[in-house]
C-alpha positions as CSV (number, residue, x, y, z in Angstrom):
1,L,8.3,29.0,22.5
2,R,10.2,32.2,21.7
3,T,13.5,30.4,22.3
4,R,12.6,27.6,20.0
5,L,11.5,30.0,17.3
6,A,14.7,32.0,17.7
7,H,16.8,28.9,17.2
8,A,14.6,27.2,14.6
9,V,16.3,26.0,11.3
10,V,14.4,25.6,8.1
11,V,15.1,22.1,6.6
12,E,14.5,21.7,2.9
13,H,14.4,18.4,1.1
14,D,14.3,17.9,-2.7
15,T,13.3,14.2,-2.6
16,D,12.0,11.5,-0.3
17,E,15.0,9.2,-1.1
18,H,16.7,9.5,2.3
19,V,15.4,9.8,5.9
20,G,16.0,13.2,7.4
21,V,14.5,15.6,9.8
22,G,10.9,16.1,8.8
23,S,10.5,12.6,7.3
24,I,7.7,10.3,8.1
25,V,9.1,6.8,8.0
26,E,7.3,3.4,7.9
27,I,9.5,0.7,9.3
28,A,9.2,-3.0,10.1
29,D,10.9,-4.7,13.0
30,E,12.4,-8.2,13.0
31,D,9.0,-9.7,13.7
32,G,7.4,-8.0,10.8
33,E,5.4,-5.6,12.9
34,T,5.2,-2.2,11.2
35,M,5.1,1.3,12.7
36,E,5.2,4.8,11.4
37,V,7.6,7.4,13.0
38,V,8.1,11.1,12.4
39,I,11.8,12.3,12.6
40,S,11.5,15.6,14.4
41,A,13.6,17.7,16.7
42,V,10.3,18.8,18.4
43,G,8.0,15.9,19.2
44,G,8.2,12.6,17.4
45,V,11.4,10.6,17.2
46,G,14.4,12.9,17.7
47,P,17.3,12.5,15.2
48,D,19.7,12.0,18.2
49,S,17.6,9.2,19.7
50,P,18.7,5.6,19.1
51,L,16.0,5.0,16.4
52,G,16.3,8.4,14.9
53,H,20.1,8.2,14.7
54,A,19.9,4.7,13.0
55,L,17.3,6.0,10.4
56,M,19.0,9.2,9.5
57,G,20.2,8.9,5.9
58,A,18.6,5.5,5.3
59,S,16.8,4.7,2.1
60,I,13.8,2.5,1.3
61,G,14.8,-1.1,1.6
62,D,17.7,-0.4,4.0
63,V,18.0,-2.5,7.2
64,V,19.4,-0.4,10.1
65,G,20.6,-1.5,13.5
66,V,19.1,0.2,16.4
67,E,21.2,0.3,19.6
68,A,18.6,1.1,22.3
69,P,19.0,1.0,26.1
70,R,16.7,-2.0,26.2
71,G,18.6,-3.9,23.6
72,S,19.6,-4.0,20.0
73,W,17.2,-4.6,17.1
74,K,16.9,-4.2,13.4
75,A,14.4,-2.2,11.4
76,R,13.7,-2.3,7.6
77,V,12.7,1.0,6.0
78,L,9.5,0.4,4.0
79,A,8.5,3.9,3.0
80,I,9.6,7.6,3.4
81,R,7.6,10.7,2.9
82,R,7.7,14.3,4.0
83,A,5.4,15.7,6.7
């Protein structure tokens, strides 16, 4: 815990226009199934994971390609808000 706190970085966002660390993102997959993910370096979906990497910088309405170990798929960003 001390190591995490010593290396912690405060991330500030002015708007909810783009996905970044600290975003709660609602997405829909190619079958229309929705899920909500939290982009976080500690818990949730990491920004360096396949899904997190694909979502970083995306805006509402964007369709992103996710290159995951189990196969590629597409996700549409439905909503973005801050945690």
